[in-house]
MARSEKE-591360 format. One line per 10 residues: number of its first residue (from 1); for each residue y, x negated, z of C-alpha. Coordinates in steps of 0.5 Angstrom, whole numbers, padded with zeros to 4 digits. Layout:
! MARSEKE-591360
NUM> Y:X:Z ~ ... .
***
This chain:
! MARSEKE-591360
1> 0000:0000:0000 ~ 0007:-0002:-0001 ~ 0014:-0001:0002 ~ 0017:0005:-0003 ~ 0024:0004:0000 ~ 0024:-0004:-0002 ~ 0020:-0003:-0008 ~ 0026:0002:-0010 ~ 0031:-0004:-0009 ~ 0027:-0009:-0012 .
11> 0026:-0005:-0018 ~ 0033:-0003:-0019 ~ 0035:-0010:-0019 ~ 0029:-0012:-0024 ~ 0032:-0006:-0029 ~ 0039:-0009:-0028 ~ 0036:-0016:-0031 ~ 0032:-0013:-0036 ~ 0038:-0009:-0039 ~ 0043:-0014:-0038 .
21> 0039:-0021:-0040 ~ 0033:-0019:-0044 ~ 0035:-0013:-0048 ~ 0041:-0016:-0051 ~ 0037:-0022:-0053 ~ 0032:-0019:-0058 ~ 0035:-0017:-0065 ~ 0034:-0018:-0072 ~ 0033:-0025:-0074 ~ 0034:-0024:-0081 .
31> 0037:-0019:-0086 ~ 0034:-0022:-0092 ~ 0027:-0019:-0090 ~ 0023:-0020:-0096 ~ 0025:-0027:-0097 ~ 0023:-0029:-0090 ~ 0017:-0025:-0088 ~ 0011:-0027:-0092 ~ 0004:-0028:-0090 ~ -0001:-0032:-0094 .
41> -0003:-0027:-0098 ~ 0002:-0021:-0098 ~ 0009:-0020:-0099 ~ 0012:-0015:-0093 ~ 0015:-0009:-0096 ~ 0020:-0005:-0092 ~ 0023:0002:-0092 ~ 0026:0007:-0088 ~ 0023:0013:-0085 ~ 0027:0020:-0083 .
51> 0025:0023:-0077 ~ 0030:0028:-0075 ~ 0037:0025:-0073 ~ 0034:0018:-0074 ~ 0032:0013:-0079 ~ 0026:0008:-0077 ~ 0026:0001:-0080 ~ 0019:0000:-0082 ~ 0015:-0007:-0085 ~ 0009:-0006:-0089 .
61> 0004:-0011:-0090 ~ -0004:-0012:-0092 ~ -0009:-0008:-0094 ~ -0014:-0003:-0091 ~ -0015:0002:-0086 ~ -0008:0003:-0083 ~ -0006:0000:-0076 ~ 0001:0002:-0073 ~ 0004:-0003:-0069 ~ 0009:0000:-0063 .
71> 0013:-0006:-0060 ~ 0016:-0006:-0053 ~ 0022:-0005:-0049 ~ 0025:0000:-0049 ~ 0031:-0003:-0053 ~ 0027:-0008:-0056 ~ 0025:-0009:-0064 ~ 0019:-0011:-0067 ~ 0022:-0018:-0069 ~ 0019:-0021:-0062 .
81> 0012:-0019:-0065 ~ 0013:-0023:-0071 ~ 0011:-0027:-0075 ~ 0005:-0028:-0070 ~ 0002:-0021:-0071 ~ 0002:-0021:-0078 ~ -0005:-0024:-0077 ~ -0007:-0017:-0076 ~ -0005:-0016:-0084 ~ -0011:-0020:-0086 .
91> -0016:-0014:-0086 ~ -0011:-0008:-0085 ~ -0005:-0004:-0088 ~ 0000:-0006:-0082 ~ 0006:-0002:-0081 ~ 0011:-0005:-0076 ~ 0017:-0001:-0074 ~ 0024:-0001:-0070 ~ 0024:0005:-0065 ~ 0030:0010:-0066 .
101> 0037:0006:-0064 ~ 0033:-0001:-0064 ~ 0033:-0007:-0068 ~ 0035:-0004:-0075 ~ 0033:0003:-0074 ~ 0039:0008:-0073 ~ 0040:0015:-0069 ~ 0046:0019:-0071 ~ 0048:0019:-0063 ~ 0045:0015:-0058 .
111> 0045:0020:-0052 ~ 0040:0023:-0047 ~ 0039:0029:-0052 ~ 0037:0024:-0058 ~ 0033:0019:-0054 ~ 0027:0021:-0050 ~ 0020:0020:-0049 ~ 0019:0026:-0053 ~ 0023:0024:-0059 ~ 0020:0017:-0059 .
121> 0013:0021:-0060 ~ 0016:0025:-0065 ~ 0018:0019:-0069 ~ 0011:0016:-0069 ~ 0008:0023:-0072 ~ 0014:0022:-0077 ~ 0011:0016:-0079 ~ 0004:0018:-0080 ~ 0006:0024:-0084 ~ 0011:0020:-0089 .
131> 0005:0015:-0091 ~ 0000:0021:-0091 ~ -0005:0018:-0087 ~ -0010:0023:-0084 ~ -0011:0018:-0078 ~ -0008:0012:-0076 ~ -0010:0006:-0071 ~ -0005:0004:-0066 ~ -0003:-0002:-0063 ~ 0002:-0002:-0057 .
141> 0005:-0008:-0053 ~ 0008:-0007:-0047 ~ 0013:-0001:-0047 ~ 0009:0001:-0054 ~ 0003:0002:-0050 ~ 0006:0007:-0046 ~ 0009:0010:-0052 ~ 0002:0010:-0055 ~ -0001:0013:-0049 ~ 0004:0019:-0050 .
151> 0002:0020:-0057 ~ -0005:0020:-0056 ~ -0004:0025:-0051 ~ -0001:0030:-0056 ~ -0004:0028:-0062 ~ -0011:0025:-0061 ~ -0014:0028:-0067 ~ -0010:0024:-0071 ~ -0012:0017:-0068 ~ -0018:0013:-0070 .
161> -0017:0007:-0065 ~ -0013:0005:-0060 ~ -0011:-0002:-0057 ~ -0007:-0002:-0051 ~ -0004:-0009:-0050 ~ -0001:-0011:-0044 ~ 0001:-0004:-0043 ~ 0007:-0001:-0038 ~ 0003:0002:-0033 ~ 0001:0010:-0033 .
171> 0004:0011:-0026 ~ 0010:0011:-0023 ~ 0007:0007:-0017 ~ 0004:0002:-0022 ~ 0011:0001:-0025 ~ 0014:0000:-0018 ~ 0008:-0006:-0017 ~ 0011:-0009:-0024 ~ 0018:-0009:-0021 ~ 0016:-0012:-0015 .
181> 0012:-0018:-0019 ~ 0018:-0019:-0023 ~ 0023:-0020:-0018 ~ 0018:-0025:-0014 ~ 0018:-0029:-0020 ~ 0025:-0028:-0022 ~ 0028:-0029:-0015 ~ 0029:-0037:-0015 ~ 0033:-0036:-0022 ~ 0037:-0030:-0020 .
191> 0043:-0034:-0018 ~ 0043:-0038:-0024 ~ 0042:-0032:-0028 ~ 0048:-0029:-0025 ~ 0053:-0035:-0026 ~ 0051:-0035:-0034 ~ 0052:-0028:-0034 ~ 0059:-0029:-0031 ~ 0061:-0034:-0036 ~ 0065:-0033:-0042 .
201> 0060:-0036:-0047 ~ 0055:-0031:-0045 ~ 0060:-0025:-0045 ~ 0062:-0027:-0052 ~ 0054:-0028:-0054 ~ 0054:-0035:-0055 ~ 0047:-0036:-0059 ~ 0046:-0043:-0055 ~ 0047:-0039:-0048 ~ 0043:-0033:-0050 .
211> 0037:-0037:-0052 ~ 0037:-0041:-0046 ~ 0037:-0034:-0042 ~ 0032:-0031:-0046 ~ 0027:-0037:-0046 ~ 0028:-0037:-0038 ~ 0026:-0030:-0037 ~ 0020:-0030:-0042 ~ 0018:-0036:-0039 ~ 0016:-0033:-0033 .
221> 0012:-0028:-0036 ~ 0007:-0033:-0039 ~ 0002:-0037:-0036 ~ 0004:-0043:-0039 ~ 0012:-0043:-0039 ~ 0013:-0047:-0045 ~ 0009:-0042:-0050 ~ 0016:-0037:-0049 ~ 0019:-0042:-0054 ~ 0014:-0039:-0059 .
231> 0017:-0032:-0059 ~ 0022:-0030:-0064 ~ 0028:-0028:-0059 ~ 0034:-0028:-0064 ~ 0040:-0022:-0064 ~ 0045:-0018:-0067 ~ 0051:-0015:-0063 ~ 0049:-0008:-0066 ~ 0042:-0009:-0064 ~ 0043:-0011:-0057 .
241> 0049:-0006:-0055 ~ 0045:0000:-0058 ~ 0038:-0003:-0055 ~ 0042:-0003:-0048 ~ 0044:0004:-0048 ~ 0037:0006:-0051 ~ 0034:0002:-0045 ~ 0039:0005:-0040 ~ 0037:0012:-0042 ~ 0030:0012:-0042 .
251> 0029:0008:-0036 ~ 0034:0014:-0032 ~ 0030:0020:-0035 ~ 0023:0017:-0036 ~ 0021:0011:-0033 ~ 0025:0011:-0026 ~ 0022:0019:-0025 ~ 0016:0020:-0022 ~ 0010:0020:-0027 ~ 0002:0020:-0027 .
261> -0001:0020:-0034 ~ -0008:0019:-0031 ~ -0011:0027:-0031 ~ -0008:0027:-0039 ~ -0012:0020:-0040 ~ -0018:0023:-0037 ~ -0018:0028:-0043 ~ -0018:0023:-0049 ~ -0024:0022:-0053 ~ -0021:0016:-0057 .
271> -0025:0009:-0058 ~ -0020:0005:-0054 ~ -0019:-0003:-0052 ~ -0015:-0005:-0046 ~ -0012:-0012:-0047 ~ -0009:-0015:-0041 ~ -0007:-0022:-0039 ~ -0010:-0025:-0032 ~ -0003:-0027:-0030 ~ 0001:-0022:-0033 .
281> 0008:-0020:-0029 ~ 0005:-0013:-0031 ~ -0001:-0013:-0025 ~ -0008:-0013:-0028 ~ -0010:-0007:-0023 ~ -0005:-0003:-0027 ~ -0009:-0004:-0034 ~ -0015:-0003:-0030 ~ -0013:0004:-0028 ~ -0012:0006:-0035 .
291> -0018:0003:-0037 ~ -0022:0007:-0032 ~ -0018:0013:-0033 ~ -0020:0013:-0041 ~ -0027:0015:-0042 ~ -0031:0010:-0046 ~ -0026:0005:-0046 ~ -0027:-0003:-0046 ~ -0023:-0007:-0042 ~ -0021:-0015:-0043 .
301> -0018:-0019:-0038 ~ -0016:-0025:-0042 ~ -0016:-0032:-0038 ~ -0010:-0036:-0037 ~ -0005:-0031:-0041 ~ 0001:-0027:-0039 ~ 0005:-0022:-0042 ~ 0005:-0025:-0049 ~ -0003:-0027:-0051 ~ -0001:-0027:-0058 .
311> 0003:-0033:-0057 ~ -0001:-0036:-0051 ~ -0008:-0035:-0054 ~ -0008:-0032:-0061 ~ -0015:-0034:-0063 ~ -0018:-0030:-0057 ~ -0013:-0025:-0058 ~ -0014:-0023:-0065 ~ -0022:-0024:-0064 ~ -0022:-0019:-0059 .
321> -0018:-0014:-0064 ~ -0022:-0016:-0070 ~ -0029:-0014:-0066 ~ -0026:-0008:-0064 ~ -0023:-0005:-0071 ~ -0028:-0008:-0075 ~ -0035:-0008:-0071 ~ -0041:-0011:-0074 ~ -0037:-0015:-0080 ~ -0038:-0022:-0078 .
331> -0034:-0025:-0084 ~ -0028:-0022:-0081 ~ -0028:-0025:-0075 ~ -0026:-0032:-0074 .
***
């Protein structure tokens, strides 16, 4: 058991640093997408999908059965997953997209009525329909895992397979544990971060300073802190400002409110893989809780990995995913 009052104070501090320091650091790396995003065998195609009052920026790559990748946040973009996640396109048609109001995606007005968990779920369904997929597999990372669960609860008939990578917890109690662990890891650096935040360079978005902050924070998420340098953590001012607003709204109206998805997870009948790192700042016990509440799901706890196993141990990470998506196809698994 944990002290709820203390957890609330710590979680509020945790949220402050995620919004102020992390969200503004992840943005669009290069507006010339087709010129910079290439895999060994495929060019990346781009498009926008309309979803109500939003236009969702998508990257499409590969061939095969469709796999939709949902990025973390809330308030980030797909860019921090790339280019490493292009590995998934070797044997699947993969769609990456920016959530409404994030990255290159837009919404008419970012406010509590247009930015909700329900509207984010509607956006996933709009993408499935736009590409005329009868069914899709889904991989959600971090907050994207939470969104994937929300979509599965409403639309499980349209999901082929579900992969939850380092997912946000399925209960508010688990989310509070995440906040506690984050504050434990970041406490030695809070004074340093506050001084940076107060600097003229940070307020003006100096790229050297923002890169320094992003690598400091994300290094605390990794088993080997040096692996954080492999993450794509560039930004644009528009993406950072919009992302911070999206994050603020989703937290206030969703993640900071009491929630418990366990009963809904009991009703899922989808082949599900729960992947997590044994040193993730999201406590592994929360991932195990998700696994235990989804009937027939598979749970893999990766050793010596934190929150970003696709850069911390990519060989093992993508092998687990290939084995799950393509069972029995040894030629696809390396």
